[in-house]
N, C-alpha and C positions, 0 to 999 in steps of 0.2 A: 503494500497500500504505497504509495508518492504523498509524502507532507512537508509541504512549506510548512512556517512558522515559523511567524515575523514581533519580537520584538522591541519594545527602549519606544514607544511613543509617550507621550505625554502631553504636559502643558508647562509652556516654555514661553520668555517675554524676548521681548523683539530684538536682537543681535543678541541671543543667545545660543545656543550649538546644544542637541540632539545626536545620538551614535544605535543607529538604527541595524538589529542583526537579525537576517532569517538562516534561524536551519532548516536544513531538506533532511528528509531522511524517502531515499526505498526508489531511492535513480541514480544513476554513474555520474556524482558530480563532476569531474572533469569533460561528460561528454553536451552540459548543458551550456549557456549564454545566458546570464542573471543578470538581471535587471527588478530593479524600483521603478512603482508606477505609484502614481494619484490623481486622487478624485476630489476635491471637491466638494461641496455645495452646489449641483445646477451646475456644475460640469461637467463635462465627460472626462473621460478616467485617460491623464498624458504618462509621456512616459519623462522621467524623472533622471533616472541614468543609467547604464550597463557595460556588463565587460565580459565580454567573450574567455573561453578555457583560456586563449593566450595573453590577457590580461588588455587586447585592445580596448579600449573603454568611454563614450559619447556620452557626455551630457545635455538635455534642454539644457538651451540658450536663460530660461531663467534664474539658473543655482548653477553655472559656472565662473568658480573662481570660488563660492563658497560652497557649496558642496564634491567629495569625494567619497567613488566605493572601487573596494576591494574584495576578494574576497580568500580562502582561504580553505582549500584547498584535502590540507585531511580535514577537520573538523569540519566539512562539506557548507562554510559558511558561508554567508557573503552578509559584506555591512555599509550600512551609508553612514556618511560625518558628514551632518549636518553643520553647516556653523552660518552664524552671520543673520540670519532666523528673521524673517519677517511674516510681516500677517499677512501673507499670502499666501506662506507656505504650510498656511491650515489646509489640512486634508487628510486622507484618509491613505495611508502609505500602503501599498501589492506589492509584494513580490512574485517576482516571477522567472520561471525556468521556461528557456526555451530548445529540444534540442539540438548541438548543430549542423545536424542534419535531418533528423526530420520533424518540417519543421510545426509538422499537427501534434505534433506529442509538447503540450504545451500544458501547465499545470502553476497554476496559482495557488498564494498563501489566503491567510483569511483576515488581513489588513490590518493596520494597531495607528490609532485615533495618533497626531499631533496639530497639538493647539498653541500660534502662535498667539499671546493676549498680554497686553496688558492689564 
């Protein structure tokens, strides 16, 4: 059974930091591109950042220079370090795994709430 368990969300003031984690099980982690997406109320889900098994990284323009994504293949875990958080970063953050050869194999985590508020 495939599981992606996200954690690390919470309430933070503008300018603060949070680190999200997504631990996976049931997949061969090194075969998957890992990503974080987010969905704010009333908006579509959007890609925040992704990292391939080879370490290639993509960021949304809105988070460049503030967020970093990393993966630990020994722990089957992907991380999202979020710094200089803004009010507009408030959303539910979802981790996602997409097989690098079979793109139809996509799995989602349950989502973790990030709220940026003063």
